[in-house]
N, C-alpha and C positions, 0 to 999 in steps of 0.2 A: 258818379258811381260807376264802377266797372261792370261789364257785362256779367262777369262771374258772380259778383256780389248781388246784382239784380236777380239773376237766375236762382240763387240760393234763397233770397227773400221770397220770391214768388213760389218756390217749392214749399217753404214752410207754411205760407198762407194757404196754399192749395191743400196741404196735408191736414191743417186744422179744420178747414171747411169740409173736407172729405170725412174726417172723423165724426164731425157733427152730423153729417148726412147719414153715415152708417148707424149712428146712435138712433136717429129718428126712423130709419127704415128697417133695421134688423135688431137693434139693441134690446128691445122689449121681447120680441118673439124668440130670438135665439139665446140671449144671455140673461133673460129675466131682469133686465135693468129697469129701474123706475122710469115711468113714462108720464110726462105732463098730462094731467087730466083734461085740460082744455083742448089738447090735440087729439086725445082719444075720443072726445065727444064732438069734435069738429073736424072731420076728415078733409073738408074743403081747405081749411087753413093748413093742414098737414101737407096736402098736395102742393099748395102754393109755396110753402117754405122749402120743400124739397126741390121744387123746380127752380126757385131763386138761388138756392145754394149751388145746384148743379150749373146754372147759368154763370154764377160767379166764378166757378172753377174754369169753365169754358173761356170766360173773358180773360182770366189771368193767363191762360195758356193759349191765347188766340193765335200766337205766332206758329204754334204747331198746326193748328187748323188751317191757317192761311197758306203755309207751305204745302200742305197736303192737297188742298183744293186747287192751288195754282198748278201743281204737277199734273193733276187729273185734267184740268181744262186744257193744258198744253199737250195732252196725250203722251206725257213722259213721266209716268208715276214713279215716285221715289218711296223710300221706306216709310215716310210720314203718312202717305195716303191711306194705308191700311188702318192706321190708328184713327185717322179722320173718319173713315167710313164706319169703323166699329163704334167709336164714341158718338158720332152723329146719329147712327141708327138707334143706339140705345136711348139717346136723349129724345129723338123725335117720337119713337115708339112710346116711351114713357109719358111724354107730353100728351099724345093723342089718347092714351088710356086714361090719364088723369082727367082730361076734359070730359071723356065719356063717363067716367065715374062720378065726376062732379054733377053732370047733367042727370045721371041715373040716381045719384044720392038725393038731389033736390026733388026728383019726381017720386022716389019710393021711400025716402027717409032711411035708407040702409047704406052701409059702407061696404063696398066690394072691390076686388081686384088688387088688394095690397101687394100680394106676392108677385104680380106681373110687372111691377115697376123696376126700371133699371137706372134710375137717376144716380144711385151710388156707384153702379158699375161704370157709367160714363165718367164720373168724377175720379174714380180710382184709376181707370185706364190712363187718363191724362196726367194724373199725379205721378203714377209709377213711371210713365214715359218721361215726364219732366225730371224725375230723379235720375233716370238713366242718362239724360242729356247733361245734367250737372256733372255726373261722374265722367262722362265722355269729355266734357269741356275741361275738366281738371286734368285728365290724362293728356289731352292735346296741349294744354297749357304748360306741361313740363318741357316740351320742346320750345315753345315760345319763351318760357322763362330762361331756358338755356341760351337762346339767341340774345335775349335781353342782357343776361349775365355777360355774354361775350362782348356785347356793345358797351356795357358799363365799364369793362376793363380798359377801354381805350381812353387815354387822357384827353381832356378838353382844351388844354393849353400847352404851349411849348415855350421854353426859355431860350430865345434867340440871342445871338451875339451880334449886336449892331454897333459899329464904330467903337468897339471895345467895351460897350456897355451891355449888360444883361437886360433884355426887354421881354416881359411876359406877353405872349401873342396867342390869340385864338388859333386853335388847331387848323381851322379852315383857311387861315391866312398864310400858313406856312407854304413856301414854294420850293420846288426843286433847286438845289444849290445853296439854300440858306444854311448858315452855320448855327447849330444849337448846342447847348451844354446840358450835361447830365450830372447832377449831384447825387451822392449816395442816397438810395431810397426812392429816387424818382422813376416814374414810368417813361419808357421811350415813346415820344409822341409820333414819330414817323420812321420809316425805314431810312437808314443812313450808313455812312462809312466813317469809322473812327479816324479823326485827324491827329489827335494827341491824347495821351493818357492811357492808363491800364486799369482794368477793373474786372470784377466777376459779375456776370449777368444771369439772372434767373429767367430762363426761357420756357418755363413750364406751361405758360399760356399758349405757346405754339407747339411744343414738342411733347408735352405731357411728362417730360423728364424733370425730376426734382433737383438733380445736381446742377449747380451753377456752372457756367462756361466762362473760362478766362478769356478776356478780350484785350487786344493790343492794337496799335495803329495799323490801318489797312484792312482790318476785319470789319464785318458788317454787324449792325444791330437792327433789330426788327421792332416795329411798333407794338406797344402793349407788353413788351417784356420789361423787366425791372432791373435797373442798375443797383448793385448791392453795396459795393465798397469804394471804388475810386471815383475821381473826377474825370469826365470825358468831354472832349470837344468833337462834334461830329458834323458831317456835311449831309444834308438831306438828299436822298436819291429817289424815293417814291413817297408820294403824299396822297392824302385823301383816299379815294377808293382804289388806288393803285398799290397800297401797302399790302404786304403778305397777310396781315391780320384781317384787313377789310375783305380780301378775297376769300379768306376762310369763312367769315361770317356769311358772305354771299353764297358760298357753296353749300353751307349747312341749310340756309334758308331755301335755296333752290331745290335741294334734294328732299327736304321735308314737305315742301308744297307741291312737288311733282307727283306724277302718278305712274306707277310701274305697270308693265303689261298684265301681271297677275291681278292687280287691282282693277284694271279696266275689264278683265274677264269677269270678275266678281260683280261689278256694276252691271254688266250686260246680262248676267244670269239673274240678278235682282230685278231688272226691268221686266224680263219675260215672266219671272216667277210671280210678280205682282198681278199681272193679268190672269195668270192661271188661278191664283188664290181667289181673286174676285169671282171668277166663274165657279170655282168650287164652293164658295160661300153661297152663291145664288142656288146652286144645285142642292146644297145641304138644306137650305130653307124650304125649297120646293118639295124635296123628298119627305121631310118630316111632316110638313103640312098636309100633303096628300095622303100620308100614312095615317092620318086621323089625329095627330097631336095638335094641341092648342097653338095658336099663333105666337104666344109668348115663348113657349118651349122651342118652336122652330126658329124664331128670331134669335133666341139666346145661342143656339147652336151656330147659326150663321155668323153672329158677332164674334163668337169664340174662335171660329176659323180665321176670321180677319185679324184678330188681335194676336193669336198665338203664332201666326205665320209671318208677322212683321219682320222683314229681313234686316233688322238692325245689325244683328251679329254678322250676317253675311257681308253687309256693306262696310262694317268696321274691321273685318278680319285682316285686310291688307293695309289700309292707311295707317291705323294706329300702330301696327307693328313696324312699318317703314319709318314712321316718325321716331319711334323709340330707338330703332337701329341706327339711324343717322345721328341722333343726339348722342348716343353712347359712343359711336365712332369718333365724333368730334372731340369727345373728352379724352380719347386715347390717341389723338393725332392722326386719325383716319378720316379722310374727307371723301364722301361719295358725291360726285358732281350732280348726279340726277338720281331720281328714284329707281330708274331702270338700272343704274350702275350697281345698286345694292342687291338687285335681283340677279344680274348677270354674274357678278363675282361669286355668288354662292353656288352657281352651276358649273364652276370651273372643273375640268377634267385633266387638262394639261397646262403646266406652267412652263413658259420659256423665260429663262433668266439670262440677262446680259452678264458678262464676267467682270470686266474692269469697272470698278467703282460700285458694283452691286454685290457680287460675291467676294470681290477683293477690295482692298483699301483704295486702289487706284493710284497709290504712291509707292514707287520702288523702295525696297528695304533690304538691308544687308541680312542675309540668312546664314552664310557659312564663311569661315575664314580658315584657310589651311596654309601654314607657313612651313618652311624647310625644317624648322625645329618646332616641336609641339608645345614648348613652354610659353607661358604668358609673356615673358620678356621679348621673345622673338616675334610674337604676334603683335605686340604693341609697336615694335620697330617697323613691322610691315605696315601697320596702320599709319604710322608717322610718315613713311615714304609715300603711301597711297594718298594721304591728305595733302602732302606737298605737291604731288603731281596733279591730282584731280581738282584741287581748289581753283585752278586756272581754266577749268572746263565748265561749260553750261549744260552738258549732257545730263539727262535725268539719272543715269547710273552714277555719274560722277557726283552729283548732288547727294545721292543716297549714301555713297561711301563717305563723303565729307561730313554729313550729318551724323553718321554713326561714329566716326573717328572723333568728332567734336564732343559727343556725349561721353566718350571714354577718357577725355582730357589728356590725350597723348601729346607729347612734345611737338611743337611746330618747327618744321625744318624749312630752310630757305633753298630755293632752286635758282639755277642760272641756265642760260642757253635753252630755254623751253622751246620745244618744237612739237607741233601737232601734225600727224600724218593722217589725212582723211580716210576713213574706212578701215583704218588699221589700229592706231593707237597714238601714244605720245611718248616723248623722251625728254630728259633734262639732266643737268649736272647738279650734284649736291655733295656734301661732305659726309662720309661715313667713317667712323672710327679714326678721324683725323686725316683721312685721305680723300681726294677727289674721285668721285665715281659717276659713271653715267647710269641712269636708271630708266627702266622702260615700263610702260603699262599698255596693255592692249589685248587683242585676240590671240588665239593660239598660233596662227601662221605668222603674225608679226613678231611674237616673242621667239619663235623657232628661227626666223630669219636673223634676228638680232644676236642670238647666242651661237657660239662656234664650238667645234670639236667635242670634247668630253662633256662640256656643259650642256650641249644640245642633246646628247645621249641621255644625260641625267634627267633633262626635262621630259623626254619621251617616255622614259621608264617610270618615273615617279608621279607625273602629273596628268598624263593623258587620260588615264582611267577616271580620275576625279573630274576632269573637265567634261568628259563624255557623260559621266553620271549626272552632273549638274545640268547639262543640255537636255538629257532625257527627262529630267524633272521639271523642265520648263524654266530653269533659272538662267541668268545671264552671267557667265564667269568672266572676270577680268584678271589677267595674269600679270604678275609683277616680277621683274628681274633686274639685276644689275650686271655690269660688265664682269662681275665675279661669279655669276650664276643665278639660278632661280631664287626668288624670295618667297613666292607663295601665290595663292589664288584667293580672290574674294568674290563670292557669288551674291548676286542681287536678284530679288524677285518681288513681284507685286504680291504682297502677302495676303492670304485669305483671312477675311474677317472671322473672328472667333465665333460670332453669332451665326455665320453662314452654315456651319455644321448643324446647329440646332434647327435652323430654318428649313433646310432641306429635309431633315429627319421629320420635322413636324408636318411638312407638306405631304410626305409619304404616308404618315399616319392618318392624314385626311383622305387617303386614297387617290392622291393626285400624282400623275406622272410628271417628272421633272426633266427638262432638257436645258442645255446650256448652248447659247449661240454667241459667238464673239468674232471680232476681227483679228484677234491675236493669233500667233503661230500655233501649229499643231501640237508641238511638244509642251508648250506652256499650258495650253487648253486641256490636253489630256491629263497633265499632272494635276491641275486643279480639280478636274472632274473625278479623277481617281481618289483624291483625298476626301472629296465630299461624298463619294459613293454613287456618283452619277455614271451610268453605264457608258462605255466608249462609243456605242452607236448613238447615244443621245448627246454627244459632244460634237458640235459643228463649229469648226474654226475657219479663220481666214476668209470671212464673208464681208461683203460691202453692205452699207446701210440698206440699199434697195433690195439686196439679197436676203437680208433679215426679214423684211416684209414678205417676200415670196415664200420663205420657209414657214413663217407663221400662217400664211394663207394655205399652204399645203397641209400643215398639221390640223387645220380646222376641218379638214375632210374626215378626220378620225375622232374628233371630239371638240368640246368647247375649250378655247385657248385663252389663257391670260398671259400677257407679256409684261415682264417687270424690267424696267430700265431707268436710266438717269441722264443720258446724254442726248445731244442733238442727233447723233446717229441712230438712236433708238426710236425717235419720233415716228418714222413711217411704220415701224412694226407695232408701236403702241396704238396707232390709229387703226391698223388692219385687224388686230386681235379682237376677240369678243369682248375682252376686258383689258384695257391698258392701265397698268399700275405704275405710277411714277414715284421714285424715291424723292422726297421733298427737298433734299439737298442738291438735287440735280438742276438741270438748266430749265429756263422758263419755257423753252420750246417743248421739252419732254412733258412738263407739267400741263401745258395747254393741250397737248395731244392725248393725254391720259383720261380715263374715266374715273379712276381713283387716285387720289394724291395722298402720299404718306408724309406727314410733317416731320416725323422722326426719320433720321437718316439710318434706317434699320430695316434689314430684310425680314426680321421677325415681325415687324409691323405689317408686312405684306401677308404673312401667314394669318395674323390677327384679322386683317381685312376680309380674307376668305372665310375664316371661322365665324366672324360676326355675321357676315352675309348668309352663311349656311344656317346659322342659328335663327336669324330673322326669317328666312324662308321656311324653316321647320315650324316655327311658331305660327306663321301665316297658314301653312297647311293644316296644323292642328286646329286653328280657329275655323277654317273652312269646313273641315270634317265635322267639328262640333256643331256648327251652324246648320249644316245639311242634315246631320243625324237628328238634331233637335226638332227640325221641321218634319222629318219622316215619322217621328214618334208623336209629335204634338198635334199635327193636323188631324190624323184619324181620331185621336182622343177627343179633340175639340169638336169634331163633326158628329161625335156620338156613335162611331162605328162599332164600339164595344158595349153600347148601352143595353141592347136587348139580351146579349149573351152574359155579360158580367155586371151590368149596372154602372159601368164606369162613365163619368162625365167630367168635363172641365167647364166651370162657369166662366163668364168673361173676366171676372176679377182675378181668378187664378191664372187665366191665360195671360193677362197683362203682367202679372208678377213673374210668370215663367219667361215671358219675352224679355223683360228687363234683366232678370237674372242671367239669361243667356248672353246679353250684351255685356253685362258686368264681367262675366267669365272671360269673354274675348279681350276686354280691356286689361284686366288684371293679368291674364296670360301674356299679353304683349309687354306689360311692364316688367316681366321677369327678365327682360333683356338688360335692365339696368344692373343686374348682378353679374354681367359678363366680366370675366377677368382675362387679362392679356397672357400670352404664352410665356411661361417661365423658362429661362435658359440658364445653363451652367457654362461658364467660360472654359473653353478648352485650354488645358495647360500646354504651353509651348515648350518644345524641346530644342529650339534653335540655339540657345545659349551653350548647349553641349558642344556645338561645333565652333564656338567663338571664344570661349573662356579658357 
């Protein structure tokens, strides 16, 4: 039987016994319910039955008493000790009064003292606290269930390829380098690299994105994702606890079980608070007793103070919220490595963003094409020549031009006498319009040197301004010419991700100052910053990795800093920042250095990590304010401070109910985090094609 099931059964039994006890103690007097005549005429039997029923409830909930007494004996009182003191005081007092009444009844033949018994209060206090524990366990269980659900998603076996045969093997027996196969519908058992085959893979278990990802040889697959369509042969790269999925489960577990600074502060307050409450309870008893009130009234006030001030809500305010926040984060591809991470991210005032691969795609892309004639035919001719020249180069710019030309299906041209001039450009011979021509590709100075006379003048007049404009925008222009004159210019740039616009805007809406730090050149950096609306003073370019860390350290003097990056060169800055946020598609070094890992390759996910953290902190603060306010109001009422003036009192039963309701409020308030929604973005419409078609 699970702990949760046992707790629920004990609660039901406690509730039934408590109801019977209430019927015997107050049912006849308050509600005029029928009362067994044998008990009315035999008070001794009535006392004994009430005592036994109360003892039964105590026995059922003995774990509450054991925990509370243990904390008292070790002089480290927790929230259970006030319940223990209140319930124990009610039971002991009622037992003593019962024994005195039994003795008095035997001597005098009269029944007295019925209204001074608190057996039902003792039982109700324990039953209500037990109900709160069941609800608390259910709330905590949501995170445990989420972890179990994550673990259940991982397959238990793999289909290995051994000597040409498919052999089903336990997942624990798979080793790095083993070849495994994936048929349509199968879960990926371990991380691997595709050796052969193509398919679409559902990676929602890792990224939270529902759209499948097309896979081909050389691409990676991750454990617990699902192969949808094709047949794949893969080589295992990470197995067991080293898989990306296993690391996710471990991160969620660590962050849920850890303790944030705000939680430790609440625990410390609770510890001191308990000692204060015990003293207040004693003072309350002494005050009312020396004021001439009966011992039963004085004890009831003291017990009420103990029960109403039980700091359950105060102790639950942070942990239950943090567990809910980390669970919600994992559902959306946001992993907080520790409980402290979820707190620090929410206090972010400044975000430092790396450019390449974070704000931009990290892959050069053709953005502009200008040919000597503006029609499509001449532009396609320029692309054909560019493809013929650049296809023999391994430079990233050359690859971007070839990729774009290939996507336009331009005719393939053959070159001869290919020559590369380092730092300048390339030249080759090819056939144009039935004649042999020499064609050139390179920077402005190389083309100017290669062209002569009027052709050179034509170049200076018509293309210099375009080249200067591209350079000012941070683009890399490549000029093309033939021995007959200029052919055109193709500009390449590391394109800004469409979502970067939405992400920067969303961060500003959160009141966060955005800075960009990059090792790229000034023109490219300022161009990206300008397009994203980042102030020129907040764009820092041409910096080395260690300089990034120094910049982050300097910014920390003006506010709490979060660093967002994805590469090895970002790792030092991620470590120095108050909160390091690593894009999940980045390097292992960056992920290891970060406090928050984004499984989605999305800057918007970074915004969501800050938003979720802020919301978690907001709910923690709400819970703390509620818990403190509840005690400020409840303790004076329970102590009877307003009794003489207004006749206001709280008996122990109502105090127990109020204490449990306070805890339930804290738990349900924390569970509101499960309604968190990610940032919605609208994709920016690109106008690049206007310069290329």
